[in-house]
C-alpha positions, 0 to 999 in steps of 0.5 A: 136706324129709324126713329119715329118714322124718320129714316137716316140715310146711309150717308148719315150713318157713315157720318156718325161712324166716322166723325168722332173728333174732327171739327173746328179750325186748326187754331181751336184744335191747337188752343185746346191742346190737341195734337195736329196729328190727331186730325191726320189719322181721323177718316174724312167723309167722301165728297159723295157722303157730304152731298148725301148729308145735305138737307139732313136735319139731325135735330129732327131725329133728336126731337122724335126721340124726345117726343117718344120719351114723353109719350112713353110716360116713363116706360122707355127702352133704355136704348132710346136714351143711349141713342139720344146721347149719341145724337146730342154728342154729334150736335155738340150739345154736351149737357143734353148728351150727359143727361141722356147717358146718365138716364141710360146708365140708371136704367140699363144694369148691364150698361158696361156691355155697350162700348159705344155708350162708354165711348160717348160718355168718355167723349163728354167727360173729355170735353169737360176736362174731367180727365180721370173720368174720361180715362176710366170710360175709355179704358173700359171700352178697350177692356170689353171690346179691344177691336172697337172701331175708334180704338186708335182715337181712344189711345190718342186721347188717353196719351194726351190725358196721361201726358197732362197728368204727368203719367208719362209712362202710360202716355208713352205706351198709348202713343206706342200702341197708336203709331210706334216709336217714330212719332214726334210726341213719343220722342218728346215723351222720352225727353220728358222722362229725361231719356235723352238718348232714346229721344235723340235716336227717335227724332233722328230715326224719324228724319230718315223716313221717306217722304216726310211732310215738311211740317213734321220735318221742321218740327222734328228738327226744331225739337232735336236742335233745342234739346241739344241746346238745353241738355248737358248730357248730350255732349260738350257745349261747343259741339251741342250748340253747333249741332243745335244751330245746324238743326234749327237752320234746317228746320227753318229751311223746311218752314221759314215762317216758324217764329218759334224756330227763329226764337230758338235760333236766337237763343243759341246765337246769344249763348255763343256770343253772336249778338247781332245774329241773335237780334236778327233771329229775334226780330224774325220771330216777332215778324212771324206773328210770334209776339211772345213775352219770351222773345221780348225778355230775351231781347231785353237781356241782349240790350242789357248785356250791350249796356243799352238800359233804356232799350232793355227797359222797353223790351222788358216792359213789352214782355210783362205787358204780354204776360203779366206773370212772366217771372223771368221778365220781372226778375230781369227788370228788377235786376236792371233797375237795381243796376241803375240805382233805383231800388224802389222800382227793383223791389216792385219788380221782384215782388211781382216776380215772386207773386207769379206761380212760375217763379222758381227761386222765390226764396232768393228773391224774398231775401233780396227784397229784404236786403234792399228794404234794409238798405233803403232804411239805412239811407239818408232821408232825401238821398234818393230824391236828389239822385237823377234817375237813369230810367223812368220809374216802373209806373212811367215805363208802363205807360210809355208807347209800345214800340212800333214793331210790337203795336201791330202784332199786339193789336192783332193779338188782342183781336184774336183773343177777344174772338176766342173768348167770345167763341168759348165763353159758353164753354169756359165761364172762368176763362180770363178776359183779354187785357188792354195794351196799356194799363194805368199801373203795373199788375201786382198779381199773377194773371196767367198760369204758365210755368217758366224754367230756364231751359224749357220751351216757350209757348207759341208756335206756328199758325195753322201748322199741321202734322207737327207735334203739338201738346196741351197748353198749361192754362186757359190763357195760353190756350186763348193766346197762342194759336199754333203748335208748341214744340217742347224741350226737356227742362233742366235745373233752373237758375237760382241766382238773380243774374240775367236769364231768360225763362221760356214758358213751358206750355206742356206742364200740368202745374196749373191744370187741375185734375179731378179727384176720385168722386166720393161714393154716391157723389158726382164731382168734377174739376170743371164748374160747368160740369159740376153744375150740370151734374147737380141739375141733371143727375139730381146728385150733389157736386163735391165742392172740394173736388170741383176746385181741386187742382194738381197744385191747389190752383183754383178752378179758373185756371183749368183748360177748357178744351174747344172740343172737335166735332163728334161722330156717332154711333160705333158698332152696336154691342151685338157686333163686338168680338169675343172678349179677349181675356178668358180670365174676365170671368172674375167679374161675370154677372151674378145675383146680388147678395142679400147682405150689401156688405157681404164679402163673398168670393167671385161668384162667377168662379164659384158658381159659373152656372149663374154667369148669365144671371140678369141680376146686378153685376158683382165684383168682390161682392159689390153691386153697381151701387157700390161701384166707383163709376162717376155716374153713380145711380141705382139701377132700375129693376125694369132694365131692358133685357136682350132676347136670345136669338132662336137656334143658338145655344146660350153659352151659359148653358155650358157648365164647367162639369161636362166633357171637352167635347160638349164645350167644343160642340157648344162653341160651334153652335154659337154662330157663323165663324164661331162668333156669337150674334148676341152680346149675351152669348159673348158672356162678357164681364163688367170691367173690374173696379177698385173696391170700396173700403170695408164697412163699417169703418174702424174706430180711430183707436183701431187704426194702429193695430199690433203687428202679428209676431211669432217668436221661434226658439228652435227648428221644430217651431219653424216647421210646425204646421200652424205657422203656415196656416197662421201666415196664410190666413187672410185675417193676418195681412202681415206676419213677422217671424222673429228669430228665424235665422237663429232657430234654423241656423241660417248663415246670413253672412253668405248675404253680407256685403263682404261675402257678396264682394268676394263672390261676384264683385262685378255683378250688376246693381240697379241704383235709385238716387233718393232724398233722405227723409223721416220714415213717416213723412215724404216732403218735396225737395224744397221741404215746403209741403208733404206729398205722395209722389216719391221721386228717384232717379235710376242708374247702375253700378256694380256690387263692389262699387256700391259696397264702397259707397256703403262703407264710406256712407257709414264712415261719413255718418260717424263723423257727422254724428260726432260733429252734430252731437253738441248742436243736437243737445242745444236744440233739443228743446226748440220745436222750431229748430226740430221742424227746420231740421226735419224738413230739410234740406235733404241729402241724396242717398243711393239705394242698391235694388233689384240685384238678381241672384237667380244664377245657380252657378254664381250664387250656389252657396247662397241659394242652398242655404235658403233650402233650410226654410220651411216649405211654405216659404221656400223659393221653390216648392210643390206648394208654391204656385210660382213653381208651376209657371214653368219659367223664370220670373225674375224677382218672383220665383227667384231671389233678389237682393237689396243693399241699403244705407239709412233712408233707403226707401222701397215705395208703396206697392202691392206685389205683382199679381197680389202674390205673397212675399218673403223678406229676410233682413240680413243686417246689421241694421234695421228696417221700418215697415208700413203695411195696409190690408188688401181690402183698402187698396181702393182707397190708396188707389184713389189717393194716387189718382188725386195726386196724379200718380199711377197706383200700379206703376208710379212711385208713391209714399203714403201720407199717414195723416191722409190714411188715418183721416179715411179710417185706413189701418196701418201696421207699423213695425221694425224688422231686425236682422234675422227676422222674416217678414211674410206679406200676405196676399195683396198687402200694400206696404212700403219700407225704409232702412233705419241702418246699414243693411242688406235684405233678400226677398222673393214671392210665394203663391200658396195653393189657396182659393184666396190667393188664386182669386186675388191673382186673377182679379189683379190680372184683370185690373192690370188689363184694364189699366194697360199694365203687363201682368208679370205672372201669366195666369192663363199659362199658369192655370193650364200648368196647374191643371197638368201638375196638381190635383185639387181637393179645395172646391172653390179653387177647383171651380176657379181654375176649371172655369179659367180652363173653360173660357180659354178652351172656348176662346181657342176653339172660336179663334180656330173656327174664325181663322179656318173659315177665313181661309187662314192657315195655322202653322204648327209651332209647338213649345220648347221646355222652359219657354216663357209665356208670350205677350202681345208686343203692342198691348202686352196682354197674355197671348195663349196658344195661337200666336199672331206673328208678323211674316217678316219676324217669322221668316227671321225666327224672331217671332214678334207676337201680337194678340188677335186684336192688335194684329187685325188693327195692323192688317184687317185680313191678317195678310201680313201675319202668320198664325203659329199654333202652340197646342193641339186642341186635342191636348187641351181637351185632354188636360181639361177632361183630366182636371177633376175635383178629388177627395182627400181620401183619394190622394194616392196619386203621385201628383200633389193634392191641395 
């Protein structure tokens, strides 16, 4: 690389390519929440490279670039700004890096082709804790270039950010992709998800690893031991405690200096009554530089149990001086004062406990405070003054000398804190300052943001630990105070009473960590005040004040983590060296000219007009240009954007239309360059990452936000088979249609699906059960009933049909009894709005919802499935006009029937159907269901709400707040489904359902053979790929089967399918060229009848034709499939992989050539025409 005559030596290039993420000491890394195993995985500079770097001044290169920009007088190659961003990133000058990246974004219309730019931008966002934006940037890197050189680091950072956002499924997937199951963070994620058996197996499997580093072994044993102590499901108490003590003792053998393990061991000894051993363990914990509030609180509990109140008082005071918002210590101190007859001091302690954000039983404490205050009012005046005090008052105790064993530790601790604050002050203007040891009075408000639960892991850890499983702290003070890695444990239900208990600090909780909401269109916002200021000053945009102070629980921005960012490394390989885009369906977002009307809602132009795929106009998706995208760097692209020249001698891929023969396609592939790989990013024909759509414009008026649901009443069979019914249901203008009286018109025997018949047919059939809270249909409250929320919690278990039937019946009988008992009470409170509000908010009862009951077995459910053949063809499970009938294999719940058994309150949370397919749902009865539905164009708005609430839109469980939707002008269809009614959900409709009565439902998916359905299915396929979510419908496999099975007369549908075939054929040929040139043999494997489509076992993308399987699995005939990118990450030269070929290229070319557009008048073929 050269800049203004200054040449960077090869060593500098190596440093730039290798150094993204490794700088700062271990304490800073741990304080900023980075796992120590990050550093082990990062490549290090060799000694020779370090020597070569001596004397190189990267600042000189930055100055040269800046001088070049000034001389150019505005006519600057956009790449200059990108390089400036990279260099400033390497120099850790994040404001300048962000500013340079913004300029590049504004000037380069196809910025998305530059994976190094997206990566650098993600690193800047990661530094400022703008995690939602960082996640989007990193996801786009993986989307456009799955073989990017820093992909391992990206997965690690994504895993950490998802964990902070409490999206444990996504975090787990990234950790699995990174390094497999045998990894402490992955095991810990299992425990966070309450998958304790899986976590136990993962920990124990890790311990069997040969040559396991001592620190990793110690941490793993520590986690395993503490999990056994805290989790009831792992056995009886005696066995669990014995095993926990064994694990912790072995952990201390591996690392005797772990104060955290000593503390855990003390907790275990205390629980079994070994007081002396517990004291010794706690003292050892303090001696290992672990002066934590949790330890002193536990010591206070032991002293109190031994009837040594003065010693207990001193220990509690030590705890609250170390952590002024330690709710457990304040509560235990209040209990101590109350037991000693000093209610005034007890009240003060209880008030401090309730003011802590970590307090989990505020209601009980508030009641206790009121009771004590009432008792004080009833006492004789002066009675307390005449009574001698057993303990000093809280004010006196606060100024007592700290015990000698704490003084030295506390002094060192405060020194370290002061140094940390000074070192991070430039990055963390809101970080809390350290507090002196002695205060004139006790604090009266919370000053830290930790979360305490009874059985969760305290903060702290091992100084200088490496290789251990470390996690992100819960707040800035935790990040400053603790320098070691923090092992964690699954939390269980906190104690609700006022008895003595120790509540360790959970440093992994995201309760106090704020997350940025989705930025408003055209507005830059941030969860970090400094970043907001930068965006205001550098990008000439307006920061969103609401978002800048937004947190997951409404906390102020001063309670955010400000990570101490490791040293950054620079330039990854340029865009011109990236491999072929892995998904042939990414054509759904290829560049095309900007529509004249900015609000035009045309189809995907690349599918309808693939010849324009190389156009240099702004990128479009769903008719939106970059100005409509939700990118955090929202800037109008310049008309003078830099263009890439096409190298001479190579045929641009865009010159190949979808109409020539397959031989021309293969010829064009061979002309792309050596080994089938292009040397220009233009030729790769990559497509911009998909983005969620903005809501339709102009917004609907408020009186149109509750539209009537289209309903059709059937009187006879002829009405059901009337062709306009099919056309009405599949019309995109009708998001949902209710077909009333269907069962009566077709004489359907719904009794075949009744609970009684199901029990008689297959009583032991498996039922998935979701345990939920019974709530009003239009609201969703947290378990305490104190606030509305989007997250819809439930736990999963399994039972059988007969057992659930018994539950259904008992639930009905219990409801009848309760209704009779409460009838008078309801009448008395009917006029009281206050009591209605109390009743509405809870407490909520638990209910069980029987869901996802598979009825695909034709032998078991022959009668039931035959009865459904009476339905009109467009709504049947299997029909020639159903896309899903051409998949060629079973997709449970989509092209098979599923049953749902419900009691009142059973909820199906909000979602879109898999790959945006249509859905058919019939209510069997006898009760009703209430439905809510939102048109497909508004899914981007709901996705934004999910992001703001730290919920995964695709995989999470959410129940929309209707008030939020109405405020953002989102229309909601709301209707009742009665027994015998069929609900047709059109393509992509968002919906959520709640049972009003006791009922059963049956449902399945349908794919109309329309361009609209295919387009939205492909869009969701690409969005799933961006979000690292598996697409249950294999769209590539389906498209080739459609080309074999049907003839198409719809021009738009034909072009979309043909273009998919074109890109797939191109990719298959290029992969073959590359593998054969590298000397890799292709082993013929073929396909069997009804063989499912294949997915990568790591990243879960669809793998078509060429399957990369490990040599070991191939020899065992188990065939663990990988995509090419994941296979090369495991073995660069594919030495450990066998490539299986499922289709001959001649077969694919024949299908491609024979798939042609037909006229309706020519549809005399036996194959179906659309």
